[in-house]
N, C-alpha and C positions, 0 to 999 in steps of 0.2 A: 650591795660591796657597790663603790663609785668604779665606772668604766673609765677606762683613762684613753681619749681623745690618742692612739698611738700619730695617725696623721698630719699632727706639728712636727714632729720630728724627720720630715719629709723637707725643711727649710730650713736643715745645720748641716753639721758642717763636722766630723768629729776627727779628733786627732789618736790614735792606738796608736800605744806605748807593754808590747808583748814578746819577752825573748824564748821562751816556749814556740817554736815556728804554729805543732799543730794549731795548737786551742786562738794562738795570733791566725789563721790562717779559718777555721772555722768559726771564730768571733764575727771574724771579719766578713764571710761568704754571709752570715745572721742579717747583721749591720744591715751596707750594703741594698739591703731587700726594702729599711724604716729611713733609712739621714738621704743625706739627701749627695752625699760623699762621702766616706772612710777614708783616710790615710792609713795603715795600718803599717808597723813598724817597731824592727824588735832591739831598737838603738838610741841611746836621746840624742847622739849627734845624729841620725837622722832625721828626729825629731823637732832638734836645731832647721832646719831647711828645712825642715815641712811651714812652720813657724817662722819664719825669716818671708816667705814666696807664696801659701794658702792663702785662707781665711778659713781660720779655727773660732765656732764655737761655743766646744769639748772641748775636754780632752780625760779618756780612759789611762789609766795607766797601771803598771803593774809597778808593784814596790821595792820587790829585791829581784835584779837586774841582770843579768849576765858579767856587767860590768861597770854598774854607776847602781846609785840605791832613787826611786822614786822619786820620796820624800824630798831628796838633795836636790833633783832635776828642778822638783817644780821651785822650791826652794832659791832655786839662781833666774829664775827666767823672771818670780813675779820680785826677786829684789836686784838683782841686777835688771835688766832685762825692764824688768814696768810690763810685764805682760801678764796684762790680770784675765787669768782665765778657768770659768769654770769645773771643778772636778772633780772625777770620779776614781778611787784607787783601789786595787784589786794585791787584792793579797793575799798570800793559802797561810799566815803567821796572824794567831791573833794577839801581837806579847800589846803591853801596856804600853810600851816607850813608842811604837807606832800609832796607836789612838790616839797618843796629846802629839805627838806633832806633826798626825794630818789637822788634829783640830788648831795648836797653835797660826795654821797655815789656811784658816777656816776652810777648808776643805767641804766640797756641797757634803760627799753621800765614798761610806766605805763597801766593799766587796765582799766577804771571804770568800776566797775560792772552795770547793771550782765550781766555778760562774753558772748560775743561778743566770737563766736567759733571759727571762719571764719577768722579773726579777732585775737584769738591767735597767729592761724598755721598762717597766715605770721608772730605773730611778731617772734615768738622763731625760723622759717625760716632765719628772720632778727641778727635775734642773733646772728644762729650758723652761716652762709654761711661760713662767715669771716676762722671759723676751717674747713668746709671741703677744701675751698680750702689752704687751711695752710697745712689738712693731703696729698690732692695730689700735692704739694711742695714736700712737703719732700718723702712721691713713692715716687715719681722720680729722687729724690736727690740721696735715698736706691738705687733704679735696677743700678742707674751710680754707684754710691760706688761699688757697688757687681760685678761688670761688672770689674770693675781690677779689679777681684780675678781669674776670667776665664778668656777663651781666645776658647774654643765652641761653633758655634752659637747657637749651642741647648739648651747651656746648660746654656749662655743670654737667651733663651725663658721661660728652670722652673723654671727661678731668676725671673724675669716679673710672672708668675703664682705663683708663690709663697709671689712677694710683695701683687698685687691684693687681696690673696685670707684671708688672712692677718687677725685676727678681732679685736675689741677696744681692744682686753689684749695683743698686736701682736702673737697669735696663729695662731698656722694651725693644723687644721686636713686632713689628705691628710695619701696617699698610693702612692706606687713608680707606683702600679699599676693604683691609677687614675690617676695622674703624667701624661705614658706610656696611654691612651686615650686619653689623651685632649695633648703630643706633640708627635710628633714621635721623638722616643731618646733610644736608647739601654739601659737591665738595672745595666749593666754592668760600664756604661758615669755614668748616673744618681745617682749610687750608689755611686762613685766614688767625685762626682758634694758634696753628700749628707754629703761624710766622712770631702774631704774637710772645707765646711762650717761648719761643728763640730769640727774640729781641732781650724781653728777662733773662738768657739762660737761666734760665731751667729747666730746659728739654732741650738737647742739645743732637743735632745727626750726627753718628761715632759711626756711622757706618751703612750702604742702603738695607732700610728697615731697618736701625737700631738706632734710641734714642736713649741717650743718659739725662736720668736724671738728678736734677740739682739740686740734694731741699735750703740747702745758706742760701738761696742765692733765691727764697720766701720771704727771706726775713730787709727782702728789698722792696716787697710790695708793700 
């Protein structure tokens, strides 16, 4: 039996739509121990507001909501809003029509209620694993590109440190002293590296001890 690494879920944000308040609260309480953020709402109107203001990586939605239909909502955001986010549908119904509609929308999974939390977590893992793998590939590509901008071996270690400690918004909160405690590098060399990366707009300081990594700037190296 393959053991799935549910730790990968901690890097992702989940939007959960369910009009059964008790189920909504229970499932939210469980999932928040596994994911980065979970935004739990009862209506599609609230869901649209979340999608407009937050970075969402996966949607979990009931099909038959009190004032709406989950499939209609997904169809709307995909076709009208061009929001392409992997989705897991939940429902107490196994009507063939819903299954066919879900297939047409290319929904990633379909879970019949009552929700089995283990099944839901495994489904989230399967949906998000390809994104995790792609992130790792892109991370290595970015490291290779950034190495092309430096020559000192210690600076290469710093670049690896920076890339590996970026959050989901490509931000890193660190300081020279923190980096020097992890990597044996002189402060002048470290300052020189940060200056070079800043001049190339690869790493830009946005606040005290906070830096923004711009992946697109690597194309100009």
